[in-house]
N, C-alpha and C positions, 0 to 999 in steps of 0.2 A: 184050165182056167177057170175059174168064175167072173161073169160079169152081170151087174146088179144094173135093173131096166129103168131107168130114168121115171117116172110119172110121163111127161111128155114123149119118149117112144111108146108109150102104151096106149095113149091118146091119139097118137098119129095113125098106130097101128089098125086100132079100130075104125077110123073115120075117114070112109073113102074120099069125103069131102074135099079133106085134106090133101094140098100139093108134096107134103111130106108122106105119104100114106106109102107108097112104093118104097119108098126109101128105107124108110122103119121097117116094112116087112121082108124087103132082101136084108136087111142088116140081120136082121133078127136068125131068117133063115139060113144067111150065109154063117154065121157065127153057130145056130146046130148042125150043121151040114159039118162041120167041121170039129164036131165032136165037144164044143164048147157047154156050159150050161149055164144059161143064163135063170139068172133066180129076181124075186122081190122083195119088198119088205109091207108089213101092216100100212108103213105110212103113206109109201107107194099109191094102192088101193085106198087108200082114206083119199088121197088130192085126188087122184082117179076120179072118184066118187063126184068128188064135189066143183070137178070142171064138166064130168058128163052130164050132169043131174044141173047146170047152170045153163040160164039162158043163150040162146042164141047171140041174143045182140048185145050181151054181155060178155062174149068170146068163150060160150060155153058150148058143149054139142047138143040142150033143148031137151036131151031125153029123159024117161020118166024113172021113175025109183027101178017100176019090172025090167024096163030095158037094160039097166045099170046093172042090175043086181046080173040078172042071163053075161051080160059080160065078164063080171068079175068073178063068176063059175067057171067061164069058160080060161081065165087067166090062170085062176088059182088049179085047171087041171093040165096044164101046162106048160106052168112054171113051176119052181120050188119057192116055197114061201118060203122067209127067213124068219125065226121068232124073234120077236120082242124079250128083250130081259133087260135086268138091272145095270150090268156092266154099258149097256149103251148110253145110258144116261151119264155117269164117268167119265167116259170118253169125250161126249156129248162136250159138258159141262170145262173138260177141261181144252179142246178143241175151239169154243168159243172164247173162252178165258184169256189161252196163248193166241190165236191171230184175231183179237179184236172183231171178231164178228155179231156182225146189228142188223135189224129189221128183216126183211124178208130171209136175209141171206142162212138166218139160226133155221131153216127147216134143211134147207142144202146143210149145214154142216151136221145135225141130224142120221143124214144120208151116211156121211163120212163116217159119223160114228159106226153106223149098222156094219158098214163095208170093214172097220179096222176091226170091231166086234167079232165077226165072223172071219174074218181069213179073206174076203176076198180080194179080188188085182184091182178089176175093170169095174169102173162104172162109165153104160153106155147113154151116150145122153146129147139131143142136138144144143141145151145147152150150155157149151163149154168154159162158156167166159163164168160162167156163175160158181164154178170149184173153183178154190186155189191149189194149186200144185201141192200134193200133202206126199210124205215118204212111203213107196211103195202100192202106191192108188195110181193108175193109170187112166184119164180121163181121155174117151172116145167118142168122136161125132161119126154117126152112122156110114157117113159119105166114106168115113177112112177105113172102115170094115168090107166096102166095096172096092174101095181103091186099091185095098190091100193082096188082090187075084192080080 
């Protein structure tokens, strides 16, 4: 199975000050130990960069561009990057139209489109409520990965 790592998973796994740091790391480690493949998308890395470089006072990590670049390179070395392609937009437009997705949720809908395009089966996220149930996609909270043993 393939697990797409949501932005919030990567952010917490890179931030030792986060209360979810250990949970994020342990969930990823458990998946990899079980032979699962963890994948990422350009969108996840773009969102990661935005939050990582945002000031701490406004819910960011407060990192500079160099530190963020180093982390992104490490993430790219560790996980498979699913390339963007034109079919993603087609899936996305159909999804947001069918499910009447509006506002900030359109970004999450794009992740669903990437999942559908690339045949990924699972999404690992702390924000399970942000994703509506879609046939063929399993939305997984990191605690579920830990509890499954």
